[in-house]
N, C-alpha and C positions, 0 to 999 in steps of 0.2 A: 573857242567859239562861245561856250556857255560858261557862266560863272555860278559856282555853287558854294555854299557854306561848307559842305562836306563833299569830299571826293571818295572814291571807292575804298582806299586804305583806311580812311577815317571812319567810314561806315562799318567796316569790318571790326574795327576796335570798338566802336559804339555798340555793336551788336552784343558784345560780351556783357554790357551793362543794361542796355535798353533794347532787347531783341525785337520787340514789336515795332518800335519807332524806326529802328534801323532798316527793318525789312520793308516798311512802307516807303521810306525815302529811297531805298535802292530801286524799287519798282518804278518810282517816279523818274529817277535818273535815267534808267534804261529806256523808258517810254519816249522821252522827249529829245534825247541826244541826236537821234538820226545819224546823218553823216558827220563824222568827227574829224577834227584836225588834231590828232594826238600822236605822240611818239610810241606807237605800238610796234612790236616786232613785225617786220614786213614779210618774213619768210617763215612760215610755221611748218611743222611736220618733219624737222630734220634732227638727226642725232649728232650732227657736226657741231663743233664749238663756235665757229666763226663763219659768217657769210663772206665769201670771197667775191668782190665785185667783178662783173663781166668786163672783159677787155676786147673780145673778138665779136664780130658782127653776128647778129641773130641768124640762125639757119632756117631758111624758108623753103618749104616743099609743097608741091601740089598733092592733094589727096582727091583721087577720083572715086569718091564714095558718097552716096547720098546721105544727107542728114534727115531729110523729110521729102515729101513729094515736090516741094518748090526749091529745094537746094540739092543739086546733083553733084556738087564738089566744092572744094574750098582750098585756100592756102592756109597753112599753119606755120608760124615762125616761132622757134623755140630758142631760148638762150643757148649759147654755144656749149655750156657745161651742163646742160639739162640732164643728159644721160648719166652723168657721173655724180649727181647730187640727189638729195631727197627733198630739196626745197619746194615749197608751194609758191607760185608766182602770180602777180597781178595779171588779169586777163583784159585785153583790149579787143573788142569786136568792131571791125570796120565794115561799113555797109556802102557799097559802090553806088554809082549813078545809073540812070536808065540806059545809057549807052553801053553798059557792060553786062547787060542781061545775057544769060546763056545757060546751057544745060549741064555745065560742070565737067564736060569731057575735055580731052587734051586739045581739041580744036578751039574750044571757046573759053576755057578757064583762064588762059593768059590775058584775056581782056581785063581781068581784075587788077593786073599789074600796071594799068595805065596811070593811076592816080593814087594819092594818099599814102598811108603807111606801107602797103605792100610794094608800091613803087620804090619808096625810099629804102626799104629793106632789100629789095632786089638789086638796087644800085649800091648797096652797102654804105648808105649815108644816114641810116637810122641809128641813133646812139644805142650802144649795147647796155649802157648803165646810166641811171639817173640818180643824182644825189639830192635828196629832198629832206629837209629838216634833220640833217645829219645822218640819214640812212640811205643805203644803196638799194636800188630796185632795178630789175630787168623784166620786161614784159614777155608774156606769151601773146601773140597777135593772131587772131583767127579772122580770116576774110572770106566769107561765104560768097558763092555766086548764085544769085536768084534767077529763076526762070521767068518769073513775072513779078510785078510790083509786090514787095514783101508785106506780110502782115505781122501783127504782134506775136502770133503763134510761131512764126518762123524764128523770131528772135528767142523765144522761149526754148525752141528746139535746139538752137545753137548753144545757148547757155547750158542746157542739160547735157548735150553731147560733149561739150568742153569739160565739164565737171567729171563726166564719166570716164573720159579718155586721157585727160592730162591732169597734172598736179596744179590745181587752181587754188589760189587764195580767194575764197568765196566772199571775203569782206572787201575785195578790191576788184570788182568787175565794172569795166567802163565801156560805154557805148558811144560810137561816133560814126559819122557818115556824111556824104556830100550829095546835095540835090535830092534825088529820090532816097538815097541812104540817109540824108539828113532829115528827110520827112519821116521815115520809119523810126529814126532816133527819137524825134518828138512824139510820134504817135504811140510807140511802145511805152515810153516813160510816162505818158499821160493817160494811158488806157485805164489803169486802175492803180491803187496804192500798192498792191502786191507786186506789180511789175516795177514800180519806181523804187521800192525797197530792195529789189534785187541788185540795183545799180549803186555804185559809189559816186558816179558823176557822169554827165553826158556833155558832148561837144558837137552839136549839129551845125553843119556848114551849108549855107544857102538851102536850108531845109524846105522841101516842098510839102508842107503840112499846114492845114488851115488852123490858125490860132483861135483859142477861145478861153474865156475865163474859167470854164469848168476844167479844161485840160490843165491850166495853170494851177488851179486850186489843188488838183490831185498831186502834182509834183511838189507843190509847196508843203502839203500835208506830210509828205515823206521827207522833207528837208533835203531835197535832191539838188546838189550843186549843178549849175548850168553855165556854160560859156558858149554863146552863139556867135557865129561869124557870118558876114554877108557883104557883098559889094553894094555900094550905094545905088548905082544905076544898073541893076541886074535886069536884063530884058526877058529872062526865062522864068525866074521865080522872084517876084518883087521883094525888095528888102523890107517892105512893110510887114511881111510874114514874121521875120525875126524880131523886128521892132515891136510888133504887137504882142508876140509871145512874152517878151521881156516886160513890157508894160503890164500885162496881166499878172505876171509873176510878182512884180513890184506891188501891184494892187492887193495881191494875196499875202503881202508881207513875207515873202519867201526868205528863209534863213537857212543857209547863207545867201546873201544878196546875189542875184543873177548877174552875169557879166555879158556885155554885148560889145562886139567890135564890128564897126561899119567901116570898111575900107573905102576911101573917097575916090573910087574908080568905077568904070563901066565894065560890063561883061559878067558872065555867070561864074567864072572860075575864081572863087574866093579861097579855094582849098589849097592851091599851091603855096600861098603865103601862110595860111593858117597852120598847115601841117609842117611847114619848114621848121626844123628844130632850132634854127637860128633866130626865128621870129619870137620875140619875148615881150611881155608886158609885165611891169613890176618885177622884172628879173626872172620870170618864169615862162617857158614855152608851154604849149597846151598839154604836153605829156607830163611835165613836172607839176603843172597846175592840177591835173587829175590826181596825181599821186599824193597830193596833200590830204585827200579825203579817203575815208574807208567807212564801212558799215560796222 
């Protein structure tokens, strides 16, 4: 993504001869790179010699335990070999729509399985492994159920809970959601730079959030990759919301350049197609697109 006269190995060599200059250049490099497209090791924290790609479906379970006052329960999906490894895995947080609000109990939590990644995982059609830039990845997917419209603090609570309880690669945390969930995806990432820097990429779908230049400037400052989806004639959340967000990001000279997919159809449901692992643009589905990026 970025072109530099010196990369990290060269800077380390340079340091031996010109320590002050190398130190300054290293600080500049770290400050501006933001989200990177580089071939880093995707699974840290293991004593094993080789990562073995997952071949079996993710194992998804309900957890009837509150994360905070607005989240009474959630689904968590783990790679099938999670318990037999020490790998740290990318985290994808999925935020549901307003029709799936509930208290996280056994009676209401299954509503979260209606759409998106938790539905695909439940149907065993979500890929267990993604090959991106020559490396294999498997997600941990956490899908909270909100009692009422979520706030940025709810997403912070989910991230903190996931890091505390699961082996998360904290350089690869991705946020996505549909309708209401797409709205909180926009709003969390644009609330402040600190929030945006916690994420490696976002994918809001038919996001119910009011766009503004200020929100876009915040995400652009953090170099946050964005791929937004919407149906052209959405009667519930106008497609202009996603279009305007992308326009504002372009005006802010966001790098990487934001992506926008407008499906030329009517209806609110843009998520079935967007989350379909078989739907690709430039050879990548939304999950592989996310995995290109890390902090």
